[in-house]
C-alpha positions as CSV (number, residue, x, y, z in Angstrom):
1,M,11.6,-1.6,45.0
2,K,8.8,0.9,44.3
3,A,5.1,1.0,44.9
4,R,2.3,3.4,44.5
5,V,-0.8,3.8,46.7
6,K,-3.7,5.9,45.2
7,W,-6.7,7.1,47.1
8,V,-9.9,5.8,45.6
9,E,-12.7,7.1,47.9
10,N,-13.4,7.5,51.6
11,V,-10.7,5.3,53.2
12,A,-10.2,3.0,50.2
13,F,-6.8,2.9,48.5
14,L,-5.4,1.0,45.5
15,G,-1.9,-0.3,46.0
16,E,0.1,-0.9,42.8
17,T,3.4,-2.7,42.8
18,E,6.4,-2.3,40.6
19,S,5.7,-5.8,39.3
20,N,2.3,-4.6,37.9
21,H,0.0,-6.1,40.5
22,A,-2.7,-4.2,42.3
23,V,-4.7,-4.7,45.5
24,L,-7.5,-2.7,47.0
25,M,-7.3,-1.8,50.7
26,D,-10.2,-0.4,52.6
27,G,-11.2,0.4,56.1
28,A,-13.9,-0.9,58.3
29,P,-17.3,0.7,58.1
30,A,-16.8,2.2,61.6
31,A,-13.8,4.1,60.1
32,G,-15.6,5.3,57.0
33,G,-14.8,2.3,54.8
34,R,-17.0,-0.1,52.8
35,N,-15.0,-3.2,53.7
36,L,-14.0,-3.7,50.0
37,G,-10.6,-5.1,50.8
38,P,-8.1,-5.9,53.5
39,R,-6.9,-3.3,56.0
40,P,-3.3,-2.0,55.5
41,M,-2.2,-3.7,58.7
42,E,-3.7,-7.0,57.5
43,M,-1.6,-6.6,54.3
44,L,1.5,-6.1,56.4
45,L,0.7,-9.4,58.3
46,L,0.0,-11.2,55.1
47,G,3.3,-9.9,53.7
48,A,5.2,-11.4,56.6
49,G,3.4,-14.7,56.1
50,G,4.1,-14.7,52.4
51,C,7.7,-13.8,52.9
52,T,8.4,-16.6,55.5
53,S,6.3,-19.1,53.5
54,F,8.4,-18.4,50.4
55,D,11.6,-19.1,52.5
56,V,10.3,-22.2,54.2
57,M,9.1,-23.8,50.9
58,S,12.3,-23.0,49.1
59,I,14.3,-24.6,51.9
60,L,12.1,-27.6,52.0
61,K,12.3,-28.1,48.3
62,K,16.1,-27.9,48.4
63,S,16.0,-30.4,51.2
64,R,14.1,-32.8,48.9
65,Q,11.0,-32.9,51.2
66,A,7.9,-34.3,49.4
67,V,5.6,-31.4,50.5
68,T,2.0,-31.5,49.2
69,D,0.7,-28.6,51.2
70,C,2.1,-25.9,53.4
71,Y,0.4,-22.9,55.1
72,V,1.0,-20.6,57.9
73,E,-1.6,-19.3,60.3
74,L,-0.8,-15.9,61.8
75,D,-2.2,-14.6,65.0
76,A,-1.2,-11.0,65.9
77,E,-1.8,-8.6,68.7
78,R,-1.5,-4.9,68.5
79,A,-0.8,-2.1,71.0
80,E,-3.9,-0.5,72.3
81,T,-2.7,3.1,71.7
82,D,-1.4,4.8,68.6
83,P,0.6,4.0,66.6
84,K,-0.9,0.5,67.4
85,V,2.1,-1.5,66.2
86,F,2.1,-5.2,66.3
87,T,3.3,-6.4,69.7
88,K,3.0,-10.1,69.3
89,I,2.9,-12.3,66.2
90,H,2.6,-16.1,66.3
91,M,3.2,-18.1,63.2
92,H,1.9,-21.7,63.1
93,F,3.1,-23.6,60.1
94,V,1.3,-26.7,58.9
95,V,3.3,-28.9,56.4
96,K,1.8,-31.9,54.8
97,G,3.5,-34.5,52.7
98,R,5.1,-37.9,52.5
99,N,8.0,-38.8,54.8
100,I,8.4,-35.2,55.9
101,K,11.2,-34.9,58.5
102,P,10.1,-32.6,61.3
103,E,13.7,-31.6,62.0
104,V,14.1,-30.3,58.5
105,V,10.8,-28.3,58.8
106,E,12.1,-26.9,62.1
107,K,15.4,-25.9,60.6
108,A,13.6,-24.2,57.6
109,I,11.4,-22.1,59.9
110,K,14.4,-21.1,62.0
111,L,16.5,-20.1,59.0
112,S,13.6,-18.0,57.7
113,A,13.0,-16.4,61.1
114,E,16.6,-15.6,61.8
115,K,18.3,-15.1,58.4
116,Y,16.1,-14.8,55.4
117,C,12.6,-13.3,56.0
118,S,13.2,-9.6,55.9
119,A,9.5,-8.9,56.6
120,S,9.2,-10.8,59.9
121,I,12.7,-9.8,61.0
122,M,11.6,-6.1,60.5
123,L,8.4,-6.7,62.4
124,G,10.4,-8.4,65.2
125,A,11.8,-4.9,66.0
126,T,8.5,-4.1,67.7
127,A,6.8,-7.4,68.1
128,L,7.6,-10.7,69.8
129,V,7.5,-13.1,66.9
130,T,7.1,-16.8,67.8
131,H,6.8,-19.9,65.7
132,D,5.6,-23.5,66.0
133,F,4.7,-26.1,63.4
134,E,3.0,-29.4,62.8
135,V,3.8,-32.0,60.2
136,I,0.9,-34.1,58.8
137,Q,2.3,-37.3,57.2
138,E,0.3,-38.5,54.2
139,Q,0.2,-42.1,53.1
140,D,1.2,-43.2,49.6
């Protein structure tokens, strides 16, 4: 996997991926940015959320769960001193659908956390990563 990050101005950078996608990252005004895009550490957190969501949805689909919506809310804490790594990350999954089995959702999250999600497993080297979930049953 390859990527390229190019300086734009001040503390704004354009990240370009090998799959030909781009995202603008910028710093807060207090750090010399213009708030034109997410901060790099926010991108890292979003990457972990995307990685685990990919796993969870793949597992739920293979388990024939009738999911109509799925999202994960991430809440992270960082160290107060440099390098200000993530120290805690909590992932709260919300899965909506018809006849969703909570035990299947729990298993999918556990498999992602312990086996498949390289991003959150990597972040787990410095941060305590925790998970919980809720299932919202929809009526036919």
